[in-house]
Steps between C-alpha positions, in 0.01 A plus 500: 500500500633845410382838624546769237484870598384717214436877473151634553280549200371847398167426661674410824707818485181701452369346820808616683456846344148501630636458851715806443195686369308410813781642712480823303124520550528441874778762526284751311200428723714545807637828369149628426369396841796656679466829315358734761395861490738762629406620845269799489608713789500845645805715481508808722589816318791703631397703801617853555669613820269649765465875469620697802226739615580862410419703812506877458427783743337825392367804686144585399482824697520811281702791640516331840798710607344826370824561311310661215451797738125464441204274571510328161356151524302588813149623561516776766244669725535776763821639645771306316845637412812351339816663642876458518525618860279634773594733785285451805439837666380577852342822622501651847154542645561857621715681243438273204871471433591224257750234594636229266460165669630250243532432129356191336670328206396220269555143610694440176599718205340846492122520520230393749133565572331705776153364574260753657531800728384580848141375509495488117535152349671409176467174307656322203409174327618284213337207320720207397433190291685186608601265215341152494847340515573671834645264760560756781413865567647724769399855590733726700532868589684735737324755721582745780376801695677831491624651724401280796195279540123500484401516130275231355535269203247253364591234248263263316505268201167416333400230251351569157153536657614760754497260794793555742759223499719661767464821706755640746495825702825649628597772744816627340817582693827672412734295283424287195335162559408229250181300462468191278207283399481179295192467284323162493483290185124546490551843343758410235378586153266768639509877549567647843495861621755633748391796715678734742337767714685731737408782734717732709459615855611787721745437779670704773843515657676721758818686413664722765177553680316588182224281359549417133231361276579312179337285236571127472462365147500153343758434231517204258770362267617197300167329446568172323284218372733227381371181341675185387378334185570163343537547125661163419360277223401148606716217363348319200332174598688194370307321227500135398557396141359163393679335211395188313631295211271331252517120526426266210191310610222306330256779583715789376283677240541502214772251388535334162331160490744213439466335159292183477727194500396178326673165506576476127645849486760452771685217663428531872797284583741742337705707749454803278122460501490457877713810553272696267188396686627590847685818399354844441354768725209282621488135608142394562397213722299348213807470277697333777224245564470419126878449477507262793192306380647467148849395603437254783352219280783535251754489784345179633509335154855614442614355829344169411669490159834590649474218749417256221740613232785674672693181519410195288595155579568303183531132510682311234 
């Protein structure tokens, strides 16, 4: 008995080629099933640095130091005088001789205001609009009595309806003194009116046995109404940009329909045909199922033939 090993016939080689074709099909199916869409995510846009608030201070009082030498910016009533200096004079009760008691000067710079005379009041007022962006408001002024003590000063600040916000009455004394007041936030963005009213008084003193009478007057200077405002611009709000990439899917409209494939027109066992069917922008599930259903019977038959014919035993 002899065993002769011969080469495979063309039909047997085609069976082996079919195995290769099946490998190609399975690789293509795996590639198609593993092809996933790019992740659609959110990418934050660049954010700008926070803006530092711009705080500025401004005085809203007009001619508060009376340095114009006039009452510009003020509404005046009664005995009101803007002066550079004031000499307080006293008079003896018997002879009427005049005596200089003291000289009043401005608290700062050159000019100041005398409010009223003996038993004759004088008043000034000024209306001010506070900006909406106000974050603080402070009122201040300096007052005194010349030459000694006893004159009167009334201060008030009213809201835009004329209702008093703050009222203070002073008995003035010699020497400049300061008063300050912080306005509440409730009045920011509104108009307020600042008012001063003064009245003098007569006083007496003894000098060498003589009785001297003199007039005490109220003086006012350096009225300020300083506000702080926030004029900064808010930082832009960071935005989110959503990006997406189109993914080839069976439902992506519209895509060209694959050409109809018939058995006589194309050899399904050819590697080129298999690659053509599974390649392209779209791989549908239907095509994959048809490929598998068409190839599996052929694969089974080919395996059977290979087992029978791969090696032949020839008996002499």
